[in-house]
C-alpha positions as CSV (number, residue, x, y, z in Angstrom):
1,M,6.9,19.0,-54.5
2,T,10.6,18.3,-54.7
3,T,11.1,19.5,-51.2
4,S,8.1,17.7,-49.6
5,L,9.1,14.2,-50.9
6,P,12.4,14.0,-49.1
7,T,10.7,15.3,-45.9
8,A,8.1,12.6,-46.1
9,R,10.8,10.0,-46.6
10,R,12.7,11.2,-43.6
11,R,9.5,11.0,-41.5
12,S,8.8,7.5,-42.7
13,T,12.3,6.4,-41.8
14,R,12.2,8.0,-38.4
15,Q,9.0,6.3,-37.2
16,P,10.4,2.8,-37.1
17,T,13.5,4.1,-35.3
18,A,11.3,5.8,-32.7
19,Y,9.4,2.5,-32.0
20,L,12.8,0.8,-31.4
21,Y,13.2,3.0,-28.2
22,L,10.0,1.3,-26.9
23,L,11.3,-2.2,-27.5
24,P,13.2,-2.7,-24.2
25,A,10.1,-1.6,-22.2
26,L,7.9,-3.9,-24.3
27,V,10.3,-6.8,-23.8
28,V,10.3,-6.3,-20.0
29,I,6.5,-5.9,-19.8
30,V,5.5,-8.7,-22.2
31,G,8.4,-11.0,-21.6
32,I,8.5,-10.8,-17.8
33,T,5.2,-9.4,-16.5
34,Y,2.6,-10.9,-18.8
35,F,4.5,-14.1,-19.3
36,G,5.0,-14.4,-15.6
37,I,1.2,-14.0,-15.0
38,G,0.4,-16.5,-17.6
39,Y,3.0,-19.0,-16.3
40,N,1.7,-18.5,-12.8
41,G,-1.9,-19.1,-14.0
42,W,-0.7,-22.5,-15.5
43,V,1.2,-23.4,-12.3
44,S,-2.0,-22.7,-10.2
45,T,-3.7,-25.7,-11.9
46,L,-0.9,-28.1,-10.7
47,D,-0.1,-30.1,-7.6
48,W,3.6,-29.3,-7.7
49,N,6.4,-28.8,-5.3
50,G,8.4,-26.7,-7.7
51,V,11.1,-29.3,-8.2
52,D,9.4,-32.5,-9.5
53,P,9.7,-32.7,-13.3
54,S,6.3,-34.3,-13.6
55,P,3.7,-32.2,-11.8
56,T,0.1,-33.4,-11.5
57,S,-2.7,-31.4,-13.0
58,V,-5.6,-30.7,-10.6
59,G,-7.6,-28.2,-12.6
60,I,-9.4,-25.9,-10.3
61,G,-8.6,-28.1,-7.3
62,N,-6.3,-25.5,-5.7
63,F,-8.9,-22.8,-5.9
64,A,-11.5,-25.2,-4.5
65,A,-9.2,-25.9,-1.5
66,I,-8.6,-22.1,-1.0
67,A,-12.4,-21.6,-0.8
68,V,-12.5,-23.7,2.4
69,D,-9.1,-22.8,3.8
70,P,-9.5,-21.0,7.1
71,I,-6.0,-19.6,7.1
72,F,-6.7,-17.9,3.7
73,W,-9.9,-16.3,5.1
74,G,-8.0,-15.4,8.3
75,S,-5.3,-13.7,6.3
76,L,-7.8,-11.7,4.4
77,S,-9.5,-10.5,7.6
78,H,-6.1,-9.4,8.9
79,V,-5.5,-7.5,5.7
80,A,-8.9,-5.8,6.1
81,I,-8.4,-4.9,9.8
82,F,-4.9,-3.7,9.0
83,G,-6.1,-1.6,6.1
84,V,-9.0,0.1,8.0
85,I,-6.7,1.0,10.9
86,T,-3.8,2.3,8.8
87,I,-5.7,4.1,6.1
88,T,-8.0,5.9,8.6
89,I,-5.3,7.1,10.9
90,Q,-2.9,8.0,8.1
91,M,-5.5,10.1,6.4
92,V,-6.5,11.8,9.7
93,L,-3.0,12.5,10.8
94,G,-1.8,13.5,7.3
95,L,-4.7,16.0,6.9
96,A,-4.2,17.4,10.4
97,L,-0.5,17.9,9.8
98,A,-1.1,19.5,6.4
99,L,-3.6,22.0,7.9
100,V,-1.1,22.9,10.7
101,F,1.9,23.4,8.5
102,S,-0.1,25.2,5.8
103,G,-0.1,28.2,8.1
104,P,2.8,30.4,9.3
105,V,4.8,27.9,11.4
106,A,8.4,28.7,12.2
107,G,10.8,26.2,10.7
108,R,8.0,24.3,8.9
109,G,10.4,23.2,6.1
110,V,12.3,21.2,8.7
111,Y,9.2,19.7,10.1
112,K,7.9,18.7,6.7
113,A,11.2,17.0,5.9
114,L,11.1,15.1,9.3
115,I,7.6,14.0,8.6
116,F,8.4,12.8,5.1
117,I,11.7,11.0,5.9
118,P,10.1,7.7,7.0
119,V,8.5,7.4,3.6
120,V,11.9,7.1,1.8
121,L,13.5,4.9,4.4
122,A,14.1,1.3,3.5
123,P,11.3,-1.0,4.9
124,A,14.1,-3.4,6.1
125,A,15.6,-0.7,8.2
126,I,12.3,0.4,9.7
127,S,11.3,-3.2,10.4
128,T,14.6,-4.0,12.1
129,A,14.4,-0.9,14.3
130,F,10.8,-1.5,15.3
131,R,11.5,-5.2,16.0
132,Q,13.9,-4.0,18.7
133,F,11.7,-1.1,19.9
134,L,8.7,-3.4,20.4
135,S,10.4,-6.3,22.0
136,P,9.7,-7.1,25.7
137,T,13.0,-5.4,26.7
138,G,12.8,-2.7,24.0
139,Q,12.7,1.0,24.1
140,V,8.8,1.3,24.1
141,N,8.5,-0.6,27.3
142,Q,11.5,1.2,28.8
143,V,9.9,4.6,28.1
144,L,6.7,3.3,29.7
145,E,8.6,2.2,32.8
146,T,10.3,5.6,33.0
147,L,7.0,7.4,32.8
148,G,5.6,5.3,35.6
149,L,3.3,3.4,33.2
150,G,5.0,0.0,33.6
151,W,1.6,-1.6,33.8
152,M,1.1,-0.8,30.1
153,A,4.3,-2.7,29.1
154,Q,3.5,-5.6,26.8
155,A,5.3,-8.1,24.6
156,W,3.9,-6.1,21.7
157,I,4.9,-8.3,18.8
158,A,4.8,-11.6,20.7
159,D,1.2,-11.3,22.0
160,P,-1.5,-12.2,19.5
161,R,-3.7,-9.5,21.0
162,F,-1.4,-6.7,20.1
163,A,0.8,-7.9,17.3
164,L,-1.5,-6.8,14.4
165,S,-2.0,-3.4,16.0
166,A,1.8,-3.0,16.5
167,L,2.4,-3.7,12.8
168,A,-0.3,-1.1,11.9
169,A,1.6,1.4,14.1
170,V,4.8,0.7,12.2
171,N,3.0,1.2,8.9
172,I,1.4,4.5,10.1
173,F,4.8,5.8,11.1
174,Q,6.2,5.0,7.7
175,W,3.4,6.2,5.4
176,T,1.7,9.1,7.2
177,G,4.2,11.4,5.5
178,F,2.9,10.3,2.1
179,S,-0.7,11.4,3.1
180,F,0.7,14.6,4.5
181,I,2.5,15.5,1.2
182,L,-0.6,14.8,-0.9
183,Y,-2.8,16.8,1.4
184,Q,-0.3,19.6,1.3
185,A,-0.4,19.7,-2.4
186,A,-4.2,19.5,-2.5
187,L,-4.6,22.4,0.0
188,S,-2.4,24.6,-2.1
189,Q,-5.0,24.2,-4.9
190,I,-8.0,25.5,-2.9
191,D,-9.1,28.9,-3.9
192,P,-8.3,31.3,-1.0
193,N,-11.4,33.3,-2.0
194,N,-13.6,30.5,-0.8
195,L,-11.9,30.5,2.6
196,E,-12.1,34.3,2.9
197,A,-15.8,34.2,2.0
198,A,-16.5,31.6,4.7
199,Q,-14.7,33.7,7.3
200,L,-16.7,36.8,6.3
201,D,-19.9,34.8,6.7
202,G,-18.8,34.1,10.3
203,A,-17.7,30.5,9.9
204,G,-15.1,29.4,12.5
205,T,-12.0,27.4,11.8
206,W,-13.7,24.0,12.3
207,R,-16.7,24.8,10.2
208,T,-14.5,26.1,7.4
209,I,-12.5,22.9,7.5
210,R,-15.5,20.7,7.7
211,H,-17.7,22.4,5.0
212,I,-15.1,24.0,2.7
213,V,-11.7,22.3,2.9
214,I,-12.6,18.6,3.4
215,P,-15.2,18.4,0.6
216,Q,-12.7,20.0,-1.8
217,L,-10.1,17.4,-1.0
218,R,-12.4,14.6,-2.2
219,S,-10.1,13.4,-5.0
220,T,-7.2,13.2,-2.5
221,H,-9.3,11.3,0.0
222,L,-10.2,8.8,-2.7
223,T,-6.6,8.4,-3.9
224,L,-5.3,7.8,-0.5
225,A,-8.0,5.3,0.4
226,L,-7.7,3.2,-2.7
227,T,-3.9,3.2,-2.8
228,G,-4.0,2.3,0.9
229,V,-6.3,-0.6,0.2
230,I,-4.1,-2.0,-2.5
231,G,-1.0,-1.3,-0.4
232,S,-2.4,-3.2,2.5
233,L,-3.2,-6.1,0.2
234,K,0.4,-6.2,-1.0
235,T,2.1,-5.7,2.4
236,F,4.8,-8.2,3.0
237,D,8.1,-6.7,4.2
238,I,7.2,-5.3,7.6
239,V,5.1,-8.4,8.4
240,Y,7.7,-10.9,7.4
241,L,10.6,-9.0,9.0
242,I,8.9,-8.1,12.3
243,T,6.6,-11.0,13.1
244,G,6.9,-13.5,10.2
245,G,3.1,-13.9,10.3
246,G,3.1,-14.8,14.0
247,P,2.7,-15.3,16.8
248,G,0.8,-18.3,15.6
249,R,-1.2,-16.9,12.7
250,A,-2.1,-13.7,14.4
251,T,-0.5,-11.5,11.7
252,E,-0.7,-13.8,8.8
253,F,-1.2,-11.8,5.6
254,L,-2.1,-13.1,2.2
255,T,1.5,-12.3,1.0
256,T,3.2,-14.1,3.9
257,Y,0.8,-17.1,3.4
258,I,1.8,-17.2,-0.3
259,Y,5.5,-17.1,0.6
260,K,5.2,-19.9,3.2
261,Q,3.2,-22.1,0.8
262,S,5.5,-21.6,-2.2
263,I,8.9,-21.3,-0.6
264,T,8.8,-22.9,2.8
265,Q,6.4,-25.7,2.4
266,F,7.0,-26.3,-1.4
267,H,3.3,-26.1,-2.3
268,V,4.1,-24.1,-5.4
269,G,0.8,-24.8,-7.2
270,Y,-1.3,-23.8,-4.2
271,G,0.9,-20.7,-3.7
272,A,0.4,-19.8,-7.4
273,A,-3.4,-20.1,-6.9
274,L,-3.2,-17.8,-4.0
275,S,-1.2,-15.3,-6.1
276,I,-3.9,-15.4,-8.8
277,I,-6.6,-14.6,-6.3
278,M,-4.5,-11.7,-5.0
279,L,-4.0,-10.4,-8.6
280,V,-7.8,-10.6,-9.2
281,L,-8.5,-8.7,-6.0
282,A,-6.0,-6.0,-7.0
283,L,-7.5,-5.7,-10.5
284,L,-11.0,-5.4,-9.0
285,L,-9.8,-2.7,-6.7
286,T,-8.2,-0.9,-9.6
287,L,-11.5,-1.1,-11.6
288,V,-13.3,0.4,-8.6
289,Q,-10.7,3.1,-8.4
290,L,-11.1,4.0,-12.1
291,R,-14.9,4.0,-11.7
292,L,-14.9,6.3,-8.7
293,Y,-12.5,8.6,-10.4
294,R,-14.8,8.8,-13.4
295,L,-17.7,9.5,-11.2
296,D,-15.7,12.2,-9.4
297,Q,-14.8,13.9,-12.7
298,E,-18.4,13.8,-13.8
299,D,-19.5,15.5,-10.6
């Protein structure tokens, strides 16, 4: 008994000290994140330019205005189109590359590094480079001219018909490596005995991939699809740095619309309401993700 009491006292004194290590993170999360969300929610009920000391309360007026705002709905449609294009192509390319380099390819370590490098590059650097590449006198059109395909040359980011697709191509270049790495990791977890059994049963390469490999990568498909949807919703840097939401409103995203309303046009209350809607959409997508993961685990 004499030895256990000091031990219990030491444990009781250590516990408060351990919680102190969590205090900085709690201050950041509660004091910045949650306070910021709450403050933003309050601002969304105001007609305010961000400077006037006496803002006007409009209740849900900003949200009512958003419901009939064609630019808002247009920006959401751009996000949806952008998401479908980028997520689909990134997953297809990532899986194809992962299948190719899962075999005995000479120098595959170098190829893997080259595929993944764009993921870790700064978006500002990628955006600046592609703004030059895709300009009317840029390298893309020069290559087309050299190949005798000058008729295909376009003002890629200045033409409303191609600007959104051009941004999608930039995003695909940057993030396909992320899909590739996840698929590589998932492929390494597949039981080789299943693949051998399929080959012994006479299944060719395509049938093995279709009926054995792809179904066993279901969790990875789900992860990439849902993170891609949320990533598309939050996309700002490449849009702002390459097109600024133009030409016209052809590449206006929800994030760039929020920026313009809040910073450029001083409609801070309206921008805050747009931010709340984006937060709600992200939360709904997160709940969908958790639900699908739970169903996947049950299966």
